[in-house]
ChimeraX commands (.cxc) that place a marker at each C-alpha (Angstrom):
marker #1 position 39.59,14.44,28.54 radius 0.5
marker #1 position 39.99,17.05,31.44 radius 0.5
marker #1 position 36.72,19.03,32.93 radius 0.5
marker #1 position 38.01,22.25,31.53 radius 0.5
marker #1 position 38.15,20.76,28.00 radius 0.5
marker #1 position 34.66,18.99,28.42 radius 0.5
marker #1 position 33.03,22.17,29.65 radius 0.5
marker #1 position 34.27,24.09,26.61 radius 0.5
marker #1 position 33.08,21.68,24.24 radius 0.5
marker #1 position 29.52,21.38,25.48 radius 0.5
marker #1 position 29.78,25.33,25.79 radius 0.5
marker #1 position 30.96,24.99,22.14 radius 0.5
marker #1 position 27.73,22.48,21.16 radius 0.5
marker #1 position 25.00,24.25,22.77 radius 0.5
marker #1 position 25.89,27.39,21.33 radius 0.5
marker #1 position 26.41,25.86,17.74 radius 0.5
marker #1 position 23.27,24.38,18.23 radius 0.5
marker #1 position 21.80,27.65,18.99 radius 0.5
marker #1 position 22.97,28.99,16.08 radius 0.5
marker #1 position 25.06,31.33,18.08 radius 0.5
marker #1 position 28.38,30.54,15.99 radius 0.5
marker #1 position 30.90,33.48,17.03 radius 0.5
marker #1 position 30.12,32.44,21.05 radius 0.5
marker #1 position 31.00,28.64,20.03 radius 0.5
marker #1 position 34.10,29.96,17.99 radius 0.5
marker #1 position 34.92,31.72,21.42 radius 0.5
marker #1 position 34.11,29.04,23.65 radius 0.5
marker #1 position 36.53,26.52,22.50 radius 0.5
marker #1 position 39.60,29.65,21.74 radius 0.5
marker #1 position 41.29,29.32,25.14 radius 0.5
marker #1 position 41.31,25.63,25.35 radius 0.5
marker #1 position 43.08,25.74,21.76 radius 0.5
marker #1 position 45.40,28.53,22.52 radius 0.5
marker #1 position 46.88,25.85,25.43 radius 0.5
marker #1 position 46.85,22.78,23.38 radius 0.5
marker #1 position 47.00,23.50,20.04 radius 0.5
marker #1 position 45.37,20.81,19.10 radius 0.5
marker #1 position 44.37,20.80,15.41 radius 0.5
marker #1 position 41.53,19.23,15.78 radius 0.5
marker #1 position 40.01,22.10,18.12 radius 0.5
marker #1 position 41.10,24.76,15.52 radius 0.5
marker #1 position 39.38,22.59,12.83 radius 0.5
marker #1 position 36.11,23.21,14.81 radius 0.5
marker #1 position 37.04,26.75,15.33 radius 0.5
marker #1 position 37.12,26.96,11.62 radius 0.5
marker #1 position 33.72,25.16,11.31 radius 0.5
marker #1 position 32.08,27.76,13.60 radius 0.5
marker #1 position 33.60,30.43,11.49 radius 0.5
marker #1 position 32.15,29.13,8.39 radius 0.5
marker #1 position 28.40,28.85,9.60 radius 0.5
marker #1 position 29.30,32.26,11.42 radius 0.5
marker #1 position 29.95,33.57,7.77 radius 0.5
marker #1 position 27.50,31.41,6.35 radius 0.5
marker #1 position 24.49,32.30,8.93 radius 0.5
marker #1 position 25.63,36.44,7.96 radius 0.5
marker #1 position 24.95,35.93,4.37 radius 0.5
marker #1 position 28.82,36.23,3.92 radius 0.5
marker #1 position 29.17,33.68,0.92 radius 0.5
marker #1 position 32.84,34.70,-0.08 radius 0.5
marker #1 position 33.72,34.38,3.77 radius 0.5
marker #1 position 31.85,30.60,4.13 radius 0.5
marker #1 position 32.94,29.15,0.87 radius 0.5
marker #1 position 36.89,30.37,2.08 radius 0.5
marker #1 position 36.60,28.32,4.53 radius 0.5
marker #1 position 34.87,25.85,3.27 radius 0.5
marker #1 position 38.02,25.41,1.38 radius 0.5
marker #1 position 40.54,25.89,4.24 radius 0.5
marker #1 position 38.89,23.15,6.25 radius 0.5
marker #1 position 38.55,20.85,3.17 radius 0.5
marker #1 position 42.21,21.35,2.21 radius 0.5
marker #1 position 43.67,21.23,6.09 radius 0.5
marker #1 position 41.22,19.30,7.99 radius 0.5
marker #1 position 39.71,16.72,5.38 radius 0.5
marker #1 position 37.21,15.77,8.06 radius 0.5
marker #1 position 34.55,12.29,7.33 radius 0.5
marker #1 position 31.08,13.65,6.95 radius 0.5
marker #1 position 29.03,10.65,6.82 radius 0.5
marker #1 position 25.58,12.76,6.01 radius 0.5
marker #1 position 27.21,15.58,4.15 radius 0.5
marker #1 position 29.73,16.02,1.69 radius 0.5
marker #1 position 31.74,19.14,0.57 radius 0.5
marker #1 position 30.30,19.30,-2.46 radius 0.5
marker #1 position 27.15,19.59,-1.09 radius 0.5
marker #1 position 27.63,22.06,1.44 radius 0.5
marker #1 position 29.64,24.16,-1.06 radius 0.5
marker #1 position 26.59,23.92,-4.07 radius 0.5
marker #1 position 23.81,24.37,-0.87 radius 0.5
marker #1 position 26.16,28.07,-0.08 radius 0.5
marker #1 position 26.69,28.97,-3.88 radius 0.5
marker #1 position 22.96,28.71,-4.49 radius 0.5
marker #1 position 22.52,31.40,-1.84 radius 0.5
marker #1 position 20.66,28.79,0.98 radius 0.5
marker #1 position 19.58,28.72,4.22 radius 0.5
marker #1 position 21.91,27.24,6.67 radius 0.5
marker #1 position 19.28,24.65,8.17 radius 0.5
marker #1 position 20.75,22.59,11.61 radius 0.5
marker #1 position 19.51,19.73,10.79 radius 0.5
marker #1 position 20.30,19.19,7.39 radius 0.5
marker #1 position 24.09,21.22,7.57 radius 0.5
marker #1 position 25.37,21.30,10.74 radius 0.5
marker #1 position 24.58,18.23,12.88 radius 0.5
marker #1 position 26.41,16.03,10.75 radius 0.5
marker #1 position 29.50,18.81,11.14 radius 0.5
marker #1 position 28.79,18.16,14.75 radius 0.5
marker #1 position 28.45,14.58,15.26 radius 0.5
marker #1 position 32.11,14.26,13.12 radius 0.5
marker #1 position 33.60,16.74,14.81 radius 0.5
marker #1 position 32.74,14.97,18.47 radius 0.5
marker #1 position 33.91,11.60,17.04 radius 0.5
marker #1 position 37.32,12.74,15.95 radius 0.5
marker #1 position 37.65,14.99,19.80 radius 0.5
marker #1 position 37.02,11.99,21.49 radius 0.5
marker #1 position 34.15,14.49,22.99 radius 0.5
marker #1 position 30.83,14.42,24.22 radius 0.5
marker #1 position 28.22,13.61,21.63 radius 0.5
marker #1 position 26.89,16.17,19.67 radius 0.5
marker #1 position 23.10,14.97,20.35 radius 0.5
marker #1 position 20.61,16.17,17.59 radius 0.5
marker #1 position 20.13,20.21,17.29 radius 0.5
marker #1 position 16.43,21.01,16.51 radius 0.5
marker #1 position 16.94,24.97,15.85 radius 0.5
marker #1 position 16.82,25.90,12.29 radius 0.5
marker #1 position 19.15,28.59,11.38 radius 0.5
marker link #1:1,2 radius 0.2
marker link #1:2,3 radius 0.2
marker link #1:3,4 radius 0.2
marker link #1:4,5 radius 0.2
marker link #1:5,6 radius 0.2
marker link #1:6,7 radius 0.2
marker link #1:7,8 radius 0.2
marker link #1:8,9 radius 0.2
marker link #1:9,10 radius 0.2
marker link #1:10,11 radius 0.2
marker link #1:11,12 radius 0.2
marker link #1:12,13 radius 0.2
marker link #1:13,14 radius 0.2
marker link #1:14,15 radius 0.2
marker link #1:15,16 radius 0.2
marker link #1:16,17 radius 0.2
marker link #1:17,18 radius 0.2
marker link #1:18,19 radius 0.2
marker link #1:19,20 radius 0.2
marker link #1:20,21 radius 0.2
marker link #1:21,22 radius 0.2
marker link #1:22,23 radius 0.2
marker link #1:23,24 radius 0.2
marker link #1:24,25 radius 0.2
marker link #1:25,26 radius 0.2
marker link #1:26,27 radius 0.2
marker link #1:27,28 radius 0.2
marker link #1:28,29 radius 0.2
marker link #1:29,30 radius 0.2
marker link #1:30,31 radius 0.2
marker link #1:31,32 radius 0.2
marker link #1:32,33 radius 0.2
marker link #1:33,34 radius 0.2
marker link #1:34,35 radius 0.2
marker link #1:35,36 radius 0.2
marker link #1:36,37 radius 0.2
marker link #1:37,38 radius 0.2
marker link #1:38,39 radius 0.2
marker link #1:39,40 radius 0.2
marker link #1:40,41 radius 0.2
marker link #1:41,42 radius 0.2
marker link #1:42,43 radius 0.2
marker link #1:43,44 radius 0.2
marker link #1:44,45 radius 0.2
marker link #1:45,46 radius 0.2
marker link #1:46,47 radius 0.2
marker link #1:47,48 radius 0.2
marker link #1:48,49 radius 0.2
marker link #1:49,50 radius 0.2
marker link #1:50,51 radius 0.2
marker link #1:51,52 radius 0.2
marker link #1:52,53 radius 0.2
marker link #1:53,54 radius 0.2
marker link #1:54,55 radius 0.2
marker link #1:55,56 radius 0.2
marker link #1:56,57 radius 0.2
marker link #1:57,58 radius 0.2
marker link #1:58,59 radius 0.2
marker link #1:59,60 radius 0.2
marker link #1:60,61 radius 0.2
marker link #1:61,62 radius 0.2
marker link #1:62,63 radius 0.2
marker link #1:63,64 radius 0.2
marker link #1:64,65 radius 0.2
marker link #1:65,66 radius 0.2
marker link #1:66,67 radius 0.2
marker link #1:67,68 radius 0.2
marker link #1:68,69 radius 0.2
marker link #1:69,70 radius 0.2
marker link #1:70,71 radius 0.2
marker link #1:71,72 radius 0.2
marker link #1:72,73 radius 0.2
marker link #1:73,74 radius 0.2
marker link #1:74,75 radius 0.2
marker link #1:75,76 radius 0.2
marker link #1:76,77 radius 0.2
marker link #1:77,78 radius 0.2
marker link #1:78,79 radius 0.2
marker link #1:79,80 radius 0.2
marker link #1:80,81 radius 0.2
marker link #1:81,82 radius 0.2
marker link #1:82,83 radius 0.2
marker link #1:83,84 radius 0.2
marker link #1:84,85 radius 0.2
marker link #1:85,86 radius 0.2
marker link #1:86,87 radius 0.2
marker link #1:87,88 radius 0.2
marker link #1:88,89 radius 0.2
marker link #1:89,90 radius 0.2
marker link #1:90,91 radius 0.2
marker link #1:91,92 radius 0.2
marker link #1:92,93 radius 0.2
marker link #1:93,94 radius 0.2
marker link #1:94,95 radius 0.2
marker link #1:95,96 radius 0.2
marker link #1:96,97 radius 0.2
marker link #1:97,98 radius 0.2
marker link #1:98,99 radius 0.2
marker link #1:99,100 radius 0.2
marker link #1:100,101 radius 0.2
marker link #1:101,102 radius 0.2
marker link #1:102,103 radius 0.2
marker link #1:103,104 radius 0.2
marker link #1:104,105 radius 0.2
marker link #1:105,106 radius 0.2
marker link #1:106,107 radius 0.2
marker link #1:107,108 radius 0.2
marker link #1:108,109 radius 0.2
marker link #1:109,110 radius 0.2
marker link #1:110,111 radius 0.2
marker link #1:111,112 radius 0.2
marker link #1:112,113 radius 0.2
marker link #1:113,114 radius 0.2
marker link #1:114,115 radius 0.2
marker link #1:115,116 radius 0.2
marker link #1:116,117 radius 0.2
marker link #1:117,118 radius 0.2
marker link #1:118,119 radius 0.2
marker link #1:119,120 radius 0.2
marker link #1:120,121 radius 0.2
marker link #1:121,122 radius 0.2
marker link #1:122,123 radius 0.2
view
């Protein structure tokens, strides 16, 4: 893994943990444009999904969840697609520990990036 990629991934993870989902998207965009790596696109789409959820745009969040489920069937050990969809549809707030951390762990594993660690901020 090159240093530029590691730095971009670290910025992405930190922004995601802080609930700064648009910034997380922006952190990976240049790397994705260079590599056109589907796993990077998946990570960007997760940031978009959480950005929509955080802002109360249920339709946008559910649309991204469905796109991710169809195009990038990521294995999520602690979170199922249906559970995420049900919480969003019920209007529940995004919670980092419950909703975001398992996604970051799965993405880090899939991309071979630095560990996502355990987020502590609930958003």
